[in-house]
N, CA, C and O atoms as CSV, one atom per row, in Angstrom:
chain,resi,resn,atom,element,x,y,z
A,1,MET,N,N,-15.180,-208.274,-117.876
A,1,MET,CA,C,-15.033,-206.949,-118.258
A,1,MET,C,C,-15.986,-206.555,-118.845
A,1,MET,O,O,-16.486,-205.530,-118.381
A,2,THR,N,N,-16.698,-207.217,-120.190
A,2,THR,CA,C,-18.252,-206.765,-120.748
A,2,THR,C,C,-19.181,-206.702,-119.711
A,2,THR,O,O,-20.163,-206.018,-120.001
A,3,GLU,N,N,-19.190,-207.129,-118.745
A,3,GLU,CA,C,-20.420,-207.205,-117.706
A,3,GLU,C,C,-20.098,-206.140,-116.887
A,3,GLU,O,O,-21.012,-205.441,-116.449
A,4,ASP,N,N,-18.980,-205.908,-116.615
A,4,ASP,CA,C,-18.791,-204.567,-115.806
A,4,ASP,C,C,-18.931,-203.343,-116.597
A,4,ASP,O,O,-19.301,-202.335,-115.995
A,5,THR,N,N,-18.691,-203.272,-117.861
A,5,THR,CA,C,-18.834,-202.392,-118.738
A,5,THR,C,C,-20.440,-201.724,-118.868
A,5,THR,O,O,-20.929,-200.595,-118.881
A,6,LEU,N,N,-20.904,-203.064,-118.951
A,6,LEU,CA,C,-22.502,-202.807,-119.129
A,6,LEU,C,C,-23.220,-202.467,-118.051
A,6,LEU,O,O,-24.396,-202.131,-118.198
A,7,LYS,N,N,-22.485,-202.507,-116.502
A,7,LYS,CA,C,-23.159,-201.808,-115.728
A,7,LYS,C,C,-22.881,-200.574,-115.995
A,7,LYS,O,O,-23.846,-199.812,-116.059
A,8,LYS,N,N,-21.796,-200.129,-116.179
A,8,LYS,CA,C,-21.136,-198.661,-116.122
A,8,LYS,C,C,-22.026,-197.955,-117.093
A,8,LYS,O,O,-22.619,-196.930,-116.758
A,9,ILE,N,N,-22.144,-198.504,-118.357
A,9,ILE,CA,C,-23.032,-197.782,-119.250
A,9,ILE,C,C,-24.694,-197.613,-118.979
A,9,ILE,O,O,-25.385,-196.679,-119.387
A,10,GLN,N,N,-25.138,-198.752,-118.192
A,10,GLN,CA,C,-26.299,-198.562,-117.471
A,10,GLN,C,C,-26.480,-197.407,-116.817
A,10,GLN,O,O,-27.143,-196.406,-117.089
A,11,SER,N,N,-25.600,-197.775,-115.657
A,11,SER,CA,C,-25.532,-196.830,-114.659
A,11,SER,C,C,-25.516,-195.138,-114.940
A,11,SER,O,O,-26.282,-194.366,-114.365
A,12,GLU,N,N,-24.509,-194.734,-115.920
A,12,GLU,CA,C,-24.354,-193.378,-116.463
A,12,GLU,C,C,-25.729,-193.223,-117.074
A,12,GLU,O,O,-26.238,-192.143,-116.774
A,13,ILE,N,N,-26.423,-193.942,-117.791
A,13,ILE,CA,C,-27.628,-193.545,-118.731
A,13,ILE,C,C,-28.584,-193.497,-117.681
A,13,ILE,O,O,-29.502,-192.758,-118.036
A,14,GLU,N,N,-28.759,-193.923,-116.634
A,14,GLU,CA,C,-29.819,-194.046,-115.769
A,14,GLU,C,C,-29.631,-192.934,-114.860
A,14,GLU,O,O,-30.698,-192.594,-114.348
A,15,LYS,N,N,-28.582,-192.222,-114.470
A,15,LYS,CA,C,-28.320,-190.952,-113.730
A,15,LYS,C,C,-28.052,-189.770,-114.486
A,15,LYS,O,O,-28.132,-188.755,-113.795
A,16,ASN,N,N,-27.804,-189.607,-115.498
A,16,ASN,CA,C,-27.902,-188.427,-116.598
A,16,ASN,C,C,-29.301,-188.352,-117.128
A,16,ASN,O,O,-29.922,-189.366,-117.445
A,17,LYS,N,N,-29.769,-187.203,-117.215
A,17,LYS,CA,C,-30.727,-187.135,-117.943
A,17,LYS,C,C,-30.526,-187.053,-119.396
A,17,LYS,O,O,-31.029,-187.794,-120.241
A,18,ILE,N,N,-29.766,-186.107,-119.576
A,18,ILE,CA,C,-29.024,-186.113,-121.034
A,18,ILE,C,C,-27.412,-186.558,-120.921
A,18,ILE,O,O,-26.506,-186.020,-120.286
A,19,LEU,N,N,-27.399,-187.723,-121.761
A,19,LEU,CA,C,-25.861,-188.198,-121.810
A,19,LEU,C,C,-25.503,-188.545,-123.256
A,19,LEU,O,O,-26.150,-189.139,-124.118
A,20,LEU,N,N,-24.056,-187.899,-123.270
A,20,LEU,CA,C,-23.590,-188.197,-124.959
A,20,LEU,C,C,-22.405,-188.659,-124.869
A,20,LEU,O,O,-21.531,-188.037,-124.266
A,21,PHE,N,N,-22.192,-189.801,-125.443
A,21,PHE,CA,C,-21.109,-190.631,-125.717
A,21,PHE,C,C,-20.488,-190.153,-126.873
A,21,PHE,O,O,-21.010,-190.233,-127.985
A,22,MET,N,N,-19.509,-189.711,-126.677
A,22,MET,CA,C,-18.956,-189.077,-127.899
A,22,MET,C,C,-17.353,-189.152,-127.996
A,22,MET,O,O,-16.727,-189.605,-127.038
A,23,LYS,N,N,-16.716,-188.726,-129.104
A,23,LYS,CA,C,-15.350,-188.791,-128.988
A,23,LYS,C,C,-14.746,-187.360,-128.834
A,23,LYS,O,O,-14.911,-186.405,-129.593
A,24,GLY,N,N,-13.991,-187.421,-127.657
A,24,GLY,CA,C,-13.529,-186.383,-127.227
A,24,GLY,C,C,-14.524,-185.883,-125.665
A,24,GLY,O,O,-15.084,-186.747,-124.992
A,25,THR,N,N,-14.576,-184.670,-125.371
A,25,THR,CA,C,-15.421,-184.078,-124.398
A,25,THR,C,C,-16.084,-183.093,-124.958
A,25,THR,O,O,-15.735,-182.740,-126.085
A,26,PRO,N,N,-17.142,-182.457,-124.326
A,26,PRO,CA,C,-17.924,-181.258,-124.530
A,26,PRO,C,C,-16.841,-179.933,-124.758
A,26,PRO,O,O,-16.888,-178.993,-125.551
A,27,GLU,N,N,-15.891,-180.285,-123.738
A,27,GLU,CA,C,-15.073,-178.725,-124.049
A,27,GLU,C,C,-13.923,-179.016,-125.087
A,27,GLU,O,O,-13.237,-178.070,-125.477
A,28,THR,N,N,-13.704,-180.210,-125.518
A,28,THR,CA,C,-12.768,-180.616,-126.512
A,28,THR,C,C,-13.148,-181.652,-127.548
A,28,THR,O,O,-12.502,-182.685,-127.721
A,29,PRO,N,N,-14.040,-181.377,-128.108
A,29,PRO,CA,C,-14.300,-182.506,-129.183
A,29,PRO,C,C,-13.114,-182.959,-129.902
A,29,PRO,O,O,-12.112,-182.290,-130.154
A,30,ARG,N,N,-13.404,-184.461,-130.271
A,30,ARG,CA,C,-12.643,-184.960,-131.072
A,30,ARG,C,C,-12.907,-185.291,-132.618
A,30,ARG,O,O,-12.071,-185.607,-133.464
A,31,CYS,N,N,-14.096,-185.158,-132.740
A,31,CYS,CA,C,-14.597,-185.362,-134.168
A,31,CYS,C,C,-15.627,-184.247,-134.527
A,31,CYS,O,O,-16.219,-183.651,-133.627
A,32,GLY,N,N,-15.829,-183.981,-135.778
A,32,GLY,CA,C,-16.691,-183.274,-136.513
A,32,GLY,C,C,-18.245,-183.226,-135.817
A,32,GLY,O,O,-18.977,-182.256,-135.621
A,33,PHE,N,N,-18.411,-184.407,-135.579
A,33,PHE,CA,C,-20.101,-185.257,-135.609
A,33,PHE,C,C,-20.206,-184.790,-134.053
A,33,PHE,O,O,-21.215,-184.191,-133.678
A,34,SER,N,N,-19.147,-185.077,-133.163
A,34,SER,CA,C,-19.406,-184.918,-131.861
A,34,SER,C,C,-19.233,-183.372,-131.665
A,34,SER,O,O,-19.983,-182.790,-130.882
A,35,ALA,N,N,-18.459,-182.828,-132.216
A,35,ALA,CA,C,-18.634,-181.241,-131.839
A,35,ALA,C,C,-19.778,-180.569,-132.556
A,35,ALA,O,O,-20.135,-179.429,-132.257
A,36,ALA,N,N,-20.311,-181.236,-133.438
A,36,ALA,CA,C,-21.754,-180.653,-134.215
A,36,ALA,C,C,-23.011,-180.677,-132.932
A,36,ALA,O,O,-23.697,-179.704,-132.619
A,37,THR,N,N,-23.075,-181.905,-132.385
A,37,THR,CA,C,-23.839,-182.360,-131.478
A,37,THR,C,C,-23.588,-181.682,-130.439
A,37,THR,O,O,-24.554,-181.109,-129.935
A,38,VAL,N,N,-22.309,-181.529,-129.816
A,38,VAL,CA,C,-22.317,-180.355,-128.613
A,38,VAL,C,C,-22.705,-179.381,-128.719
A,38,VAL,O,O,-23.144,-178.804,-127.724
A,39,GLU,N,N,-22.712,-178.777,-129.963
A,39,GLU,CA,C,-23.184,-177.388,-130.051
A,39,GLU,C,C,-24.429,-177.475,-130.073
A,39,GLU,O,O,-24.810,-176.684,-129.210
A,40,ILE,N,N,-25.263,-177.936,-130.516
A,40,ILE,CA,C,-26.612,-178.352,-130.508
A,40,ILE,C,C,-27.092,-178.412,-129.060
A,40,ILE,O,O,-27.779,-177.478,-128.647
A,41,LEU,N,N,-26.853,-179.218,-128.424
A,41,LEU,CA,C,-26.740,-179.469,-127.063
A,41,LEU,C,C,-26.629,-178.270,-126.113
A,41,LEU,O,O,-27.449,-178.036,-125.226
A,42,LYS,N,N,-25.369,-177.414,-126.419
A,42,LYS,CA,C,-25.330,-176.230,-125.790
A,42,LYS,C,C,-26.135,-175.283,-126.007
A,42,LYS,O,O,-26.166,-174.421,-125.129
A,43,SER,N,N,-26.821,-175.146,-126.912
A,43,SER,CA,C,-28.006,-174.248,-127.476
A,43,SER,C,C,-29.225,-174.118,-126.521
A,43,SER,O,O,-29.931,-173.112,-126.456
A,44,TYR,N,N,-29.413,-175.390,-125.695
A,44,TYR,CA,C,-30.218,-175.509,-124.910
A,44,TYR,C,C,-30.055,-175.216,-123.410
A,44,TYR,O,O,-28.901,-175.396,-123.021
A,45,PRO,N,N,-30.992,-174.777,-122.401
A,45,PRO,CA,C,-30.426,-174.386,-120.953
A,45,PRO,C,C,-30.304,-175.702,-120.308
A,45,PRO,O,O,-30.705,-175.675,-119.144
A,46,TYR,N,N,-30.002,-176.502,-120.588
A,46,TYR,CA,C,-29.828,-177.996,-119.959
A,46,TYR,C,C,-28.660,-178.594,-119.795
A,46,TYR,O,O,-28.080,-178.973,-120.813
A,47,ALA,N,N,-28.121,-178.791,-118.648
A,47,ALA,CA,C,-26.956,-179.335,-118.532
A,47,ALA,C,C,-26.849,-180.952,-119.157
A,47,ALA,O,O,-27.830,-181.691,-119.241
A,48,PHE,N,N,-25.625,-181.289,-119.523
A,48,PHE,CA,C,-25.720,-182.638,-119.911
A,48,PHE,C,C,-24.336,-183.367,-120.037
A,48,PHE,O,O,-23.528,-182.615,-120.583
A,49,LYS,N,N,-23.842,-184.489,-119.737
A,49,LYS,CA,C,-22.734,-185.234,-119.437
A,49,LYS,C,C,-22.278,-185.878,-120.727
A,49,LYS,O,O,-23.079,-186.490,-121.434
A,50,GLY,N,N,-20.623,-185.709,-121.136
A,50,GLY,CA,C,-20.337,-186.170,-122.367
A,50,GLY,C,C,-19.565,-187.275,-121.741
A,50,GLY,O,O,-19.075,-187.052,-120.635
A,51,ILE,N,N,-19.379,-188.507,-122.330
A,51,ILE,CA,C,-18.341,-189.426,-121.950
A,51,ILE,C,C,-17.404,-189.716,-122.952
A,51,ILE,O,O,-17.998,-190.333,-123.836
A,52,ASP,N,N,-16.265,-189.570,-123.223
A,52,ASP,CA,C,-15.325,-189.912,-124.274
A,52,ASP,C,C,-14.902,-191.284,-124.315
A,52,ASP,O,O,-14.239,-191.858,-123.451
A,53,VAL,N,N,-15.408,-191.837,-125.557
A,53,VAL,CA,C,-15.150,-193.291,-125.919
A,53,VAL,C,C,-13.578,-193.347,-126.200
A,53,VAL,O,O,-12.946,-194.362,-125.905
A,54,LEU,N,N,-13.085,-192.460,-126.660
A,54,LEU,CA,C,-11.521,-192.587,-127.165
A,54,LEU,C,C,-10.936,-192.785,-126.010
A,54,LEU,O,O,-9.971,-193.538,-126.142
A,55,SER,N,N,-11.146,-192.349,-124.679
A,55,SER,CA,C,-10.325,-192.730,-123.570
A,55,SER,C,C,-11.216,-193.379,-122.593
A,55,SER,O,O,-11.043,-193.181,-121.390
A,56,ASN,N,N,-12.062,-194.065,-122.984
A,56,ASN,CA,C,-13.020,-195.421,-122.396
A,56,ASN,C,C,-13.025,-196.342,-123.696
A,56,ASN,O,O,-14.034,-196.345,-124.401
A,57,PRO,N,N,-11.881,-197.154,-124.043
A,57,PRO,CA,C,-12.104,-197.931,-125.377
A,57,PRO,C,C,-13.092,-199.195,-124.723
A,57,PRO,O,O,-13.694,-199.803,-125.608
A,58,ASP,N,N,-13.335,-199.652,-123.425
A,58,ASP,CA,C,-14.441,-200.594,-123.007
A,58,ASP,C,C,-15.634,-200.176,-123.365
A,58,ASP,O,O,-16.414,-201.028,-123.791
A,59,ILE,N,N,-16.021,-198.934,-123.293
A,59,ILE,CA,C,-17.390,-198.292,-123.780
A,59,ILE,C,C,-17.371,-198.525,-125.065
A,59,ILE,O,O,-18.104,-199.356,-125.601
A,60,ARG,N,N,-16.578,-197.849,-125.635
A,60,ARG,CA,C,-16.290,-197.625,-127.321
A,60,ARG,C,C,-16.797,-199.135,-127.695
A,60,ARG,O,O,-17.867,-199.288,-128.284
A,61,GLU,N,N,-16.117,-200.048,-127.388
A,61,GLU,CA,C,-16.453,-201.475,-127.895
A,61,GLU,C,C,-17.678,-201.872,-127.458
A,61,GLU,O,O,-18.258,-202.582,-128.280
A,62,VAL,N,N,-18.314,-201.649,-126.384
A,62,VAL,CA,C,-19.281,-202.729,-125.729
A,62,VAL,C,C,-20.776,-201.433,-126.186
A,62,VAL,O,O,-21.842,-201.973,-126.482
A,63,LEU,N,N,-20.744,-200.262,-126.201
A,63,LEU,CA,C,-21.879,-199.626,-126.507
A,63,LEU,C,C,-22.542,-199.881,-127.677
A,63,LEU,O,O,-23.730,-200.197,-127.604
A,64,PRO,N,N,-22.029,-199.807,-128.689
A,64,PRO,CA,C,-22.885,-200.264,-130.089
A,64,PRO,C,C,-23.596,-201.363,-130.015
A,64,PRO,O,O,-24.721,-201.375,-130.514
A,65,ASN,N,N,-23.122,-202.386,-129.438
A,65,ASN,CA,C,-24.008,-203.560,-129.178
A,65,ASN,C,C,-24.981,-203.520,-128.073
A,65,ASN,O,O,-25.922,-204.313,-128.076
A,66,TYR,N,N,-24.828,-202.653,-127.125
A,66,TYR,CA,C,-25.963,-202.318,-126.146
A,66,TYR,C,C,-26.703,-201.684,-126.923
A,66,TYR,O,O,-27.776,-202.230,-127.182
A,67,SER,N,N,-26.460,-200.547,-127.465
A,67,SER,CA,C,-27.500,-199.457,-128.074
A,67,SER,C,C,-28.101,-200.035,-129.421
A,67,SER,O,O,-29.191,-199.667,-129.858
A,68,ASN,N,N,-27.371,-200.881,-129.977
A,68,ASN,CA,C,-28.084,-201.185,-131.409
A,68,ASN,C,C,-27.684,-199.962,-132.322
A,68,ASN,O,O,-28.320,-199.636,-133.324
A,69,TRP,N,N,-26.618,-199.359,-131.882
A,69,TRP,CA,C,-26.351,-198.016,-132.921
A,69,TRP,C,C,-24.744,-198.027,-133.069
A,69,TRP,O,O,-24.050,-197.916,-132.058
A,70,PRO,N,N,-24.219,-198.150,-134.230
A,70,PRO,CA,C,-22.855,-198.569,-134.726
A,70,PRO,C,C,-22.053,-197.407,-134.373
A,70,PRO,O,O,-20.966,-197.711,-133.881
A,71,THR,N,N,-22.304,-196.056,-134.495
A,71,THR,CA,C,-21.130,-194.924,-134.664
A,71,THR,C,C,-21.370,-194.302,-133.272
A,71,THR,O,O,-22.159,-194.617,-132.382
A,72,PHE,N,N,-20.410,-193.281,-133.361
A,72,PHE,CA,C,-20.523,-192.406,-132.133
A,72,PHE,C,C,-20.582,-190.894,-132.822
A,72,PHE,O,O,-20.184,-190.943,-133.986
A,73,PRO,N,N,-20.933,-189.722,-132.445
A,73,PRO,CA,C,-21.641,-189.796,-131.029
A,73,PRO,C,C,-23.220,-190.507,-130.904
A,73,PRO,O,O,-23.940,-190.708,-131.882
A,74,GLN,N,N,-23.569,-190.820,-129.552
A,74,GLN,CA,C,-24.791,-191.349,-129.296
A,74,GLN,C,C,-25.196,-190.756,-128.201
A,74,GLN,O,O,-24.562,-190.720,-127.147
A,75,LEU,N,N,-26.590,-190.121,-128.473
A,75,LEU,CA,C,-27.368,-189.324,-127.697
A,75,LEU,C,C,-28.317,-190.138,-126.703
A,75,LEU,O,O,-29.057,-190.993,-127.189
A,76,PHE,N,N,-28.321,-189.917,-125.420
A,76,PHE,CA,C,-29.396,-190.482,-124.767
A,76,PHE,C,C,-29.976,-189.480,-124.063
A,76,PHE,O,O,-29.234,-188.678,-123.494
A,77,VAL,N,N,-31.409,-189.338,-123.970
A,77,VAL,CA,C,-32.144,-188.532,-123.229
A,77,VAL,C,C,-33.202,-189.519,-122.310
A,77,VAL,O,O,-33.741,-190.546,-122.723
A,78,GLY,N,N,-33.320,-189.027,-121.196
A,78,GLY,CA,C,-34.496,-189.799,-120.321
A,78,GLY,C,C,-34.259,-191.026,-120.482
A,78,GLY,O,O,-35.243,-191.756,-120.609
A,79,GLY,N,N,-32.840,-191.661,-120.531
A,79,GLY,CA,C,-32.837,-192.925,-120.524
A,79,GLY,C,C,-32.694,-193.718,-121.837
A,79,GLY,O,O,-32.148,-194.820,-121.902
A,80,LYS,N,N,-33.401,-192.856,-123.191
A,80,LYS,CA,C,-33.740,-193.526,-124.259
A,80,LYS,C,C,-32.465,-192.903,-125.137
A,80,LYS,O,O,-31.991,-191.774,-125.014
A,81,LEU,N,N,-32.002,-194.054,-126.148
A,81,LEU,CA,C,-31.207,-193.593,-127.185
A,81,LEU,C,C,-32.185,-192.738,-128.609
A,81,LEU,O,O,-33.106,-193.231,-129.259
A,82,ILE,N,N,-31.542,-191.273,-128.750
A,82,ILE,CA,C,-31.966,-190.335,-129.472
A,82,ILE,C,C,-31.529,-190.966,-130.952
A,82,ILE,O,O,-32.195,-191.249,-131.949
A,83,GLY,N,N,-29.992,-191.065,-130.618
A,83,GLY,CA,C,-29.340,-191.260,-132.304
A,83,GLY,C,C,-28.093,-190.395,-132.187
A,83,GLY,O,O,-27.711,-189.805,-131.177
A,84,GLY,N,N,-27.419,-190.424,-133.609
A,84,GLY,CA,C,-26.249,-189.895,-133.794
A,84,GLY,C,C,-26.372,-188.327,-133.974
A,84,GLY,O,O,-27.234,-187.686,-133.374
A,85,CYS,N,N,-25.420,-187.726,-134.871
A,85,CYS,CA,C,-25.484,-186.524,-134.972
A,85,CYS,C,C,-26.392,-186.057,-136.084
A,85,CYS,O,O,-27.012,-184.997,-136.012
A,86,ASP,N,N,-26.455,-186.903,-137.145
A,86,ASP,CA,C,-27.730,-186.574,-138.336
A,86,ASP,C,C,-29.161,-186.590,-137.842
A,86,ASP,O,O,-30.064,-185.888,-138.297
A,87,ILE,N,N,-29.264,-187.449,-136.886
A,87,ILE,CA,C,-30.905,-187.486,-136.333
A,87,ILE,C,C,-30.966,-186.121,-135.151
A,87,ILE,O,O,-31.933,-185.372,-135.014
A,88,VAL,N,N,-29.901,-186.063,-134.516
A,88,VAL,CA,C,-30.330,-184.815,-133.318
A,88,VAL,C,C,-30.406,-183.699,-134.455
A,88,VAL,O,O,-31.473,-183.121,-134.664
A,89,SER,N,N,-29.247,-183.403,-135.193
A,89,SER,CA,C,-29.594,-182.265,-136.011
A,89,SER,C,C,-30.764,-182.086,-136.644
A,89,SER,O,O,-31.209,-180.940,-136.715
A,90,GLU,N,N,-31.525,-183.242,-137.257
A,90,GLU,CA,C,-32.771,-183.205,-137.868
A,90,GLU,C,C,-33.842,-182.811,-136.781
A,90,GLU,O,O,-34.718,-181.993,-137.064
A,91,LEU,N,N,-33.776,-183.347,-135.638
A,91,LEU,CA,C,-34.762,-183.382,-134.662
A,91,LEU,C,C,-34.564,-181.673,-133.906
A,91,LEU,O,O,-35.458,-181.054,-133.330
A,92,ASN,N,N,-33.413,-181.297,-134.086
A,92,ASN,CA,C,-33.014,-179.981,-133.609
A,92,ASN,C,C,-33.871,-178.819,-134.568
A,92,ASN,O,O,-34.485,-177.901,-134.024
A,93,GLU,N,N,-33.821,-179.004,-136.207
A,93,GLU,CA,C,-34.278,-178.349,-137.044
A,93,GLU,C,C,-35.831,-178.517,-137.106
A,93,GLU,O,O,-36.580,-177.711,-137.658
A,94,SER,N,N,-36.229,-179.684,-136.461
A,94,SER,CA,C,-37.974,-179.629,-136.701
A,94,SER,C,C,-38.517,-178.969,-135.478
A,94,SER,O,O,-39.662,-178.535,-135.356
A,95,GLY,N,N,-37.402,-178.938,-134.433
A,95,GLY,CA,C,-38.034,-178.446,-133.089
A,95,GLY,C,C,-38.592,-179.872,-132.204
A,95,GLY,O,O,-39.441,-179.677,-131.334
A,96,GLU,N,N,-38.245,-180.862,-132.376
A,96,GLU,CA,C,-38.736,-182.151,-131.959
A,96,GLU,C,C,-37.727,-182.077,-130.564
A,96,GLU,O,O,-38.151,-182.083,-129.409
A,97,LEU,N,N,-36.535,-182.019,-130.902
A,97,LEU,CA,C,-35.552,-182.346,-129.913
A,97,LEU,C,C,-35.895,-181.308,-128.763
A,97,LEU,O,O,-35.977,-181.797,-127.636
A,98,LYS,N,N,-36.131,-179.798,-128.904
A,98,LYS,CA,C,-36.596,-179.120,-127.692
A,98,LYS,C,C,-37.707,-179.945,-126.850
A,98,LYS,O,O,-37.589,-180.229,-125.658
A,99,THR,N,N,-38.663,-180.238,-127.569
A,99,THR,CA,C,-39.579,-180.992,-126.985
A,99,THR,C,C,-39.443,-182.184,-126.207
A,99,THR,O,O,-40.214,-182.472,-125.292
A,100,ILE,N,N,-38.371,-182.950,-126.599
A,100,ILE,CA,C,-37.688,-183.982,-126.048
A,100,ILE,C,C,-37.374,-183.576,-124.794
A,100,ILE,O,O,-37.817,-184.016,-123.733
A,101,LEU,N,N,-36.431,-182.542,-125.010
A,101,LEU,CA,C,-35.538,-182.047,-123.773
A,101,LEU,C,C,-36.395,-181.612,-122.832
A,101,LEU,O,O,-36.088,-181.900,-121.675
A,102,GLU,N,N,-37.527,-180.911,-123.028
A,102,GLU,CA,C,-38.609,-180.185,-121.843
A,102,GLU,C,C,-39.082,-181.273,-121.404
A,102,GLU,O,O,-39.121,-181.335,-120.175
A,103,GLU,N,N,-39.614,-182.533,-122.200
A,103,GLU,CA,C,-40.502,-183.611,-121.352
A,103,GLU,C,C,-39.501,-183.869,-120.494
A,103,GLU,O,O,-39.831,-183.767,-119.312
A,104,VAL,N,N,-38.260,-184.205,-120.727
A,104,VAL,CA,C,-37.469,-185.061,-119.747
A,104,VAL,C,C,-37.278,-184.182,-118.211
A,104,VAL,O,O,-37.183,-184.696,-117.096
A,105,PHE,N,N,-37.261,-182.864,-118.517
A,105,PHE,CA,C,-36.843,-182.251,-117.419
A,105,PHE,C,C,-38.303,-181.493,-116.765
A,105,PHE,O,O,-38.254,-180.569,-115.954
A,106,LYS,N,N,-39.357,-181.986,-117.207
A,106,LYS,CA,C,-40.363,-181.827,-116.480
A,106,LYS,C,C,-40.504,-182.478,-115.024
A,106,LYS,O,O,-40.960,-181.954,-114.008
A,107,ASN,N,N,-39.945,-183.869,-115.217
A,107,ASN,CA,C,-40.227,-184.652,-114.242
A,107,ASN,C,C,-39.026,-184.536,-113.244
A,107,ASN,O,O,-39.026,-185.188,-112.200
């Protein structure tokens, strides 16, 4: 199961320019940190995909080891881990998140 889960995680990261592994969905976040991250992402004109780790316990179990990041949400942009809510908030406030997102959508 772990190998299949790793393949599923890698596939989702590769095919989505902005991917948020979160608790709940973008429409109905189920934790404050996920909700805050979704609100930041919605403030930009780019589509993103959210994957609910609560309804995907295999991903919830395997992703922290894959990404070397222990908590959720986890934001991936252009195939790279950006971080969790605190980092996304800091990058948003400094303007760096805008630059990161623009770079990914230039290609």
